[in-house]
N, C-alpha and C positions, 0 to 999 in steps of 0.2 A: 452454666449455660454456654451455648455456642462452642462445644468442645471440639467439633470437627472442622470448623471454618478455616482456621489457619492452615492445617495440614492439607485439607482438600484443595484449597486455592493455590497454595504453594506448589503442590504436585501438578496442578493443572497448568500453571504458567510455565513450569519447567518442561512439561510435556509439549508445550507449543513452541518452545525455543528451538532454533535450528541446531543440529549437531555440527561438530567441527567439520565433518566430511561434507555435509550439505553446504555449509558456508564456503568451504574451500572450492567445492565444485562450481558454485555460482561465480565466485571471485575469479577463478581461473578462466572460465569461459568468457567473462566480461573483459578481462585483460587481453586474452588472445584475439577476440573480435576487434578490440580497439587497436591492437598492433597491426592486424590485417588492413584496417582502414587507414592507419597512419602511413603504412608503406604505400598504399594506393594514392593518397591525396597529399602527403607531405614528402614522400620519398625518403623517410627516415624510419628507424626501428628502435625507439627508445624503450627503456624499462617500464616507464609509465606513460602510456599513450594519452592524448588529449581527450579523455573520456571519463565519465563518472556515473555512478549509479544514482537513480532517482526512484520515485515511488516508494514502496515498502522497504526495499533494500537501502535506499538512501536515508530513510527515516528510522531504520532498524525496528520495523514493526512486522517483519516477515512472520508468517505462520508455517510451522512445520506440518507436512512436507511442503516446500515451496513449489508453486506451480509455474511462476514466471518471474522474470527479472527485467526491469526497465533500465535502460542505460542511454545516456546522451553521448554522442560522438560530436565533438566540436570541429566543424569543417573550416578550412581556410577561407578567409573573408572573400577572396577574389572568386571563389567558386559560386557564390550567390549571384554576383554580377553576370557570370557566364550563363547561369540558368535563367536569370531574369531577362536576358537578351533573347531568349527563345520565345516562340509562339506556343500557344496551347497550355495544357496543364503542366507547368514546369515542376510543380511539387511532385506529381506522379513520376515525371522523368527522373527527378533526383532519387526517389526511392528505388526505382528500377535500376539506376546506375549503381547505387550503393549495394543493392542485392547482387548484382553481377560481380562487383569487386569482392564480395564475401565468398562467392562461389570458388574463387581461386583457392581458398583454404578449406572450404566445406562443400566440395562438389557433389557429395552424395547425401547431404542433409536437406530435408524439406524446408523450403523458405517461401515466404509470401511478402510482397511489398504493397501495402494498401493503407488507406486511412491516413495514419500519421507515422507508421513504423515499418521497419523490416523485421518480421518475426522469423526466428531461426528455431526450429523445433528439434532440439536435442532429445536424446532418450530420457534424460533425467530432469530437464527443465527447458522451458521455452524462453529464449532471450529476445526481448523486443528492443531493437536498436532505433534510436531517433537521431537522425543527422540534423544538427542545429547550427545556427550561426550566432555568434555573440553580438550583442548590442553594446552600446557605450555605457549602459546602466547596469551591467552585470546580469542582464536578462538575456533571453535567447529568442531568435526567430525559429519557429518550428514549422515544418511543412504540413499542410492539411490538404489532402487531395479531393475533398468533398466539394460539390457545387462549382466545379471548374478549377479548383485549386486556389489556395491563398496561404499567406504567412501569418502565423499566430504567435503573439508574444507570450512567453511563459517565464515564470520565475521559480524554478525548483528550489533554490537556496532559501527563498523566503518561507516556503512551506516546510522545508526541513528544519529551518531555524525556529519556526513557531512550535513544532513538536518538541524539538530539543529543549527550548526554554521552558515550556510547560512541564516537560518530563522531569527536568532538574528541580523545578520548584515543587513538584508533587512527589518527590521521593521515588521516581521511577514508575509511578502508577499509570501515567498516561500511556506509555508503551505497553505495559502489562494489560491494562483494560482494553486497549486497542486490539491486541492479539486475541483476547477472549471474544470481543464482539465481532471481530472479523471471522472467527470460527463460526459464530452464530450465523453470520451472513452466508458463509460457505455451506454449512450443514443444512440450513433451512431455505436456501435459495432466496435470500432477501434482496430485492432489487434496489440496493443502495451502493454507491461507489465507496470503495475503501477509503479514499482520501476524505470523503464526507464524514465517515465514522471517526477518523483520526482527528479532524478539525473540531468536531462537536465534542469529543472527549476532552480535547485540550481547552475548550471553553467551559465544559461542565465541571470538571474536578476542582479547578481553582474557585469556582463560584459556590461550591457546596460548603466550604469552610472546614472540611475534614478530608480533603482530597489527598493529603500527604501521609495518611496513616498506614499501618501495616496490613498484611493479608487478613487480619482479623476483621477488617471492614469490607472485604471484597464482595461478600454477598450483598451488602447494602449498595455498594458501588454499581453492581450489575442492575439491581432492582431500580435504583434511582436514576441511573443513566437511561434506562428504557422509558421511564416516565418523562425525563427530559427530552428524549428523542421524540416521543409522542407529541410533546408540546411544539415541536418544530415542523409539524405537518404543514405543507404549503408555504413554508417560510423561505426566505432568501438568505444565503450566507455569502460572505465576501471572501474571495480567494486571496490569500496573502501575497503581497508583492505587486500583482497586476490589478488588484481591487476589482476583479471581474465578478459580477453578481452571478450566483448559481442558485437556480430554483430547485428546491428539494422535492416538490410534488408530494404525493401521498399514496402512491402505489404500494409502498412498503408498510403502510400504517397498520393494516389488519395483523400482519405478522408481528409487528412491534407490540401491539396491544396484547396479543396472545402470549408473547414471551413475558411481558410485564406481569400478567396475571399468574403465570407459572412461577415467576421469580418471587412474587408475593407469598405463594404457598411454600416455596422452598425456604424462604427466610423464616417463615413461621415454624417449619420443622427444624431448622437449624437452632432457633431460639429455644425450642423445647427439647433439644438433643435427641430428636428422632432422626439420627444421622442417615440411616438407610433411606428413609422416606425423603429426606432432603436431597440426597444424591440422585434418587430416581426422578425427582422433579427437575433438577439441574440438567440431567441427561435429555429431558424433553426440549431443552433450549440448545445445549451444546453437543449433544450426541455422546458417544461412548468415551470420548477423550477425557471427560471429567469423571472422577472416581465415585462410585456408589459407596463402597466400603472403605472407611478410613480408620487407620489404627494409630 
């Protein structure tokens, strides 16, 4: 029984992992953007600027091909006082100034500065730069231009650490399952934030009692995570580090139920070794990136 599960899901996870060229492209763009801002705000040009990747790149849960890359650039502390002394939406003014500093290096690249980021639309990937100020607690003040502007405290290292700790304890399965379910979100336009999927998987796998097993269990991981996700409709989760409550809502619930029902059928076909039928069901969840025919 289950003759195709190992091969199918091993190939699937490999298919979702970034190529060396994709990783190097994102890393190089991130470093060069950081160097541009380091020259503008510090007057220096070091090998490694005061910047680091957050989001899926920071957590190593990127799905191939990557669409965007989130990066923090740590501003000099005195710059916050300079902006706070201004009138009006100082957070918007900060983003516009950072955008203009980046134009020195990227004069012909489309950019926008709104919300919380400066987005730079390269041909291969969009890099979203967040200028931040360090707090005394290894957290960061991030600009938010909405509702007249404000500073928001964020703790990216706490989120990265939560995923890293759970992934190590679960034999690498937290990141693998995160990539799979983030592809489902992408393919089926599921209105869930990626960080929510990651945090819920980091909670789900350790709680299941078999979350550290091999790819032989991945069909059940998908099925059971969807059931776990359904149980979280209208629940509140806590963001690591800042302990900010986040309301999950239920707009995504019908798509989660539909995917769970398909996963039940796919698991039945896997158990019975109807491998093509199983693959056809999985593609209803994940699209063509997961194989129908497995040898």
